[in-house]
Structure formats: structure tokens, C-alpha cells
N, C-alpha and C positions, 0 to 999 in steps of 0.2 A: 393603719394597714401594715401588716407584717411583711417584711421583705423576704423573698425566697431566692435561693441560688438557681440560676438557669443552667448550671453546668453539672448538676448531680448525675445526669444520665451518662456523663463521660467517665464516671468512676468504674474502674476495672478491678478484677481480682488480680493482684500483683504479688510478685515475690520480691522481698526487699533485696536491693542490690548489694548490701553490706550490713555488717552488725553495728557499724558506726557510720559517721559521715564519710562517704566514699571519697570525696574530694580532699577532705582533711587527712584521711588515711594515706592518700596518694602523695601528699606534700609533707607529711610528717607533722601536722599541726593538731591542735585540740579544739574541742567544741563544748558547748554548754548543754543544748537540748537537740533532739533529732526530730526530723519531719520526713514523712514518707509520701512521695508523689503517687497519687491515686491513678495516674495514667500509665506510668511505666515502672514504678517500683524504686526509682532513684531515692536513696537515703541521703539527705542533706542536713546541714546544721541550721539552727534557727537564727532569727534576726538579732538575738541577744549575743550570739557568737560573733567573733570578729570577722569571720569570712562570709557569713550569710549565704551559704551555698544553696539552701533550699530556694530562696528568692532568686538567686542567680540562675538556678535551673529553670524556674518559671520564665524569666526574661529570655533565656536562650531557646526554650522549647515551646512556650505558650501553653504548657500543661497547667490547667487552671486550679486544680484541687490538691491540697495536701492534707494529711492528718498527722496528729501527734504520733510519734514513734516512741513515746515514753510510757513505761509501765503505769497503768492506772489512769491514764489520761484518755478520755473518749470524746475528742472533738476534732473537727476539721475546719478548714479555712479555704474559701474561694478567693484567689487573688483578683480575679476579674470583677466579681460582684462585691468584693470586700465584705463578706459575710462569714461569721462563725456558725457552725452547726454541730449538733451532737452526732456521733457515729454509733453504730450498733456493735 
């Protein structure tokens, strides 16, 4: 039986909050890869980055779904259901 994300209905049309990790930009730090919150548009750095701002944003807000904000990457992740999915 294939698992499905129960939070896909919460995906919104969002405007990215920054061209890079908004939290790293604020503190003058660097990141590896970017993730876009599909609820509010927050741009945060991935868990391979030392600050892990995308995951910290999830813990602070409860916004469940991110997608890659990297060119050529078409995938999303639900923190709650722990499921990857392809984006359009």
C-alpha cells in the first residue's frame, strides 16, 4: 500500500520570502541548499546546512510542506507524514 501525504491540500501559491535563506541572510551566514515553505513562502536552508532553517521554520510554525527551491529539482517533503513527493 502506497503512503500518501495528508497535507497536500495545505499547499498555497506563495511568493518566496528571499532569494536565499532569509535567516542566514539576516545573520550573515551561508547555506548549501534552499527549501520553500508551501504555506507561507519562507525560504530556508536544508538539513545539510549547518543552521537547518527550513526545519526550524517547520518546528516554529507547524507548516508541514516544503519543496526544493533549487533549479531543476521537482520534489517536495511533508515533515508531518515524512513523505517525499514530486511537484509539478
